[in-house]
C-alpha positions as CSV (number, residue, x, y, z in Angstrom):
1,M,15.6,-28.4,35.9
2,S,18.2,-26.7,38.1
3,N,20.1,-25.3,35.1
4,A,16.9,-23.9,33.6
5,L,16.1,-22.1,36.9
6,T,19.6,-20.8,37.1
7,D,19.3,-19.5,33.5
8,I,16.0,-17.7,34.1
9,A,17.1,-16.3,37.5
10,E,20.3,-14.9,35.9
11,N,18.4,-13.4,33.0
12,V,15.8,-11.8,35.3
13,F,18.0,-10.7,38.2
14,G,21.5,-10.6,36.7
15,K,24.7,-12.5,37.5
16,D,26.6,-9.9,39.6
17,E,23.9,-8.8,42.0
18,F,22.1,-10.6,44.9
19,T,19.7,-12.7,43.0
20,L,17.1,-15.4,43.3
21,I,19.9,-17.8,42.6
22,D,21.5,-16.8,45.9
23,Q,18.4,-17.9,47.7
24,L,18.2,-21.2,45.9
25,S,21.8,-22.2,46.1
26,Q,23.2,-24.0,49.2
27,S,26.5,-22.3,48.7
28,A,28.8,-21.0,45.9
29,G,30.4,-23.8,43.9
30,E,27.8,-26.4,44.9
31,L,25.1,-27.7,42.7
32,M,21.8,-26.0,43.3
33,D,19.4,-27.7,45.6
34,V,16.0,-26.4,44.7
35,S,13.3,-27.1,47.3
36,Q,9.7,-27.8,46.5
37,E,8.9,-24.4,48.1
38,S,11.3,-22.6,45.8
39,I,9.9,-24.3,42.8
40,R,6.3,-23.4,43.8
41,R,7.3,-19.7,44.3
42,I,9.0,-19.6,40.9
43,D,6.0,-21.2,39.3
44,T,3.7,-18.6,41.0
45,L,5.9,-15.8,39.7
46,L,5.9,-17.2,36.1
47,R,2.2,-17.9,36.1
48,G,1.7,-14.1,36.8
49,L,2.8,-13.6,33.2
50,D,0.4,-13.5,30.2
51,P,-0.3,-17.0,28.8
52,Q,1.8,-16.3,25.7
53,E,4.7,-14.9,27.8
54,F,4.5,-17.9,30.1
55,D,4.6,-20.4,27.2
56,V,7.6,-18.7,25.6
57,M,9.5,-18.6,28.9
58,M,8.8,-22.3,29.5
59,M,10.1,-23.1,26.0
60,V,13.1,-20.8,25.8
61,F,14.4,-21.7,29.3
62,G,13.4,-25.3,29.3
63,L,11.2,-25.0,32.3
64,D,8.8,-27.6,30.9
65,G,11.3,-30.3,31.6
66,E,12.5,-30.4,28.0
67,A,15.7,-28.9,26.6
68,P,15.6,-25.1,26.2
69,L,14.6,-24.1,22.7
70,S,16.3,-21.4,20.6
71,I,14.2,-18.4,19.6
72,D,14.0,-19.9,16.1
73,A,12.8,-23.3,17.5
74,A,10.2,-21.6,19.8
75,S,9.1,-19.6,16.8
76,A,8.5,-22.7,14.8
77,R,6.7,-24.4,17.7
78,T,4.4,-21.4,18.3
79,G,3.9,-20.3,14.7
80,L,4.9,-16.8,15.6
81,P,7.6,-14.8,13.8
82,T,11.1,-15.0,15.3
83,D,11.1,-11.3,16.1
84,R,7.7,-11.6,17.9
85,V,9.0,-14.6,20.1
86,R,12.1,-12.5,21.0
87,Q,9.9,-9.5,21.8
88,I,7.6,-11.7,24.0
89,K,10.7,-13.1,25.9
90,M,12.0,-9.6,26.5
91,Q,8.6,-8.4,27.7
92,A,8.3,-11.3,30.1
93,L,11.9,-10.8,31.5
94,A,11.1,-7.1,32.0
95,K,7.9,-8.0,33.9
96,L,9.8,-10.5,36.1
97,R,12.4,-7.8,36.9
98,E,9.7,-5.5,38.4
99,P,10.5,-5.0,42.1
100,A,6.9,-5.7,43.2
101,R,6.9,-9.1,41.6
102,Y,10.3,-10.1,43.0
103,L,9.4,-8.8,46.5
104,S,6.2,-10.7,46.6
105,L,8.2,-13.8,45.8
106,V,10.8,-13.1,48.5
107,N,8.4,-12.0,51.2
108,E,5.9,-14.9,50.7
109,N,5.7,-17.0,53.8
């Protein structure tokens, strides 16, 4: 699950900036140690998406405990055209990049 969280955090917040990954990692070079609180916060953030966006993100990033699916495989599973799955993924990533969503996750106590 840690790799899936790394992938989604890097896609949402980027690799070269201060990211969610920085908050979840113990230190650079070590394996990520994801606390239950961090998992809960990420789950809360993802559940703020539309149901279709949530489902696509879970499949494409492997957040459902399964291996991440390609856009083609997610398309086959959902019955949606490949271009639509790609569009949904991009819409979800754009929503997750919205500062208000990220700040609510960071500032949550």
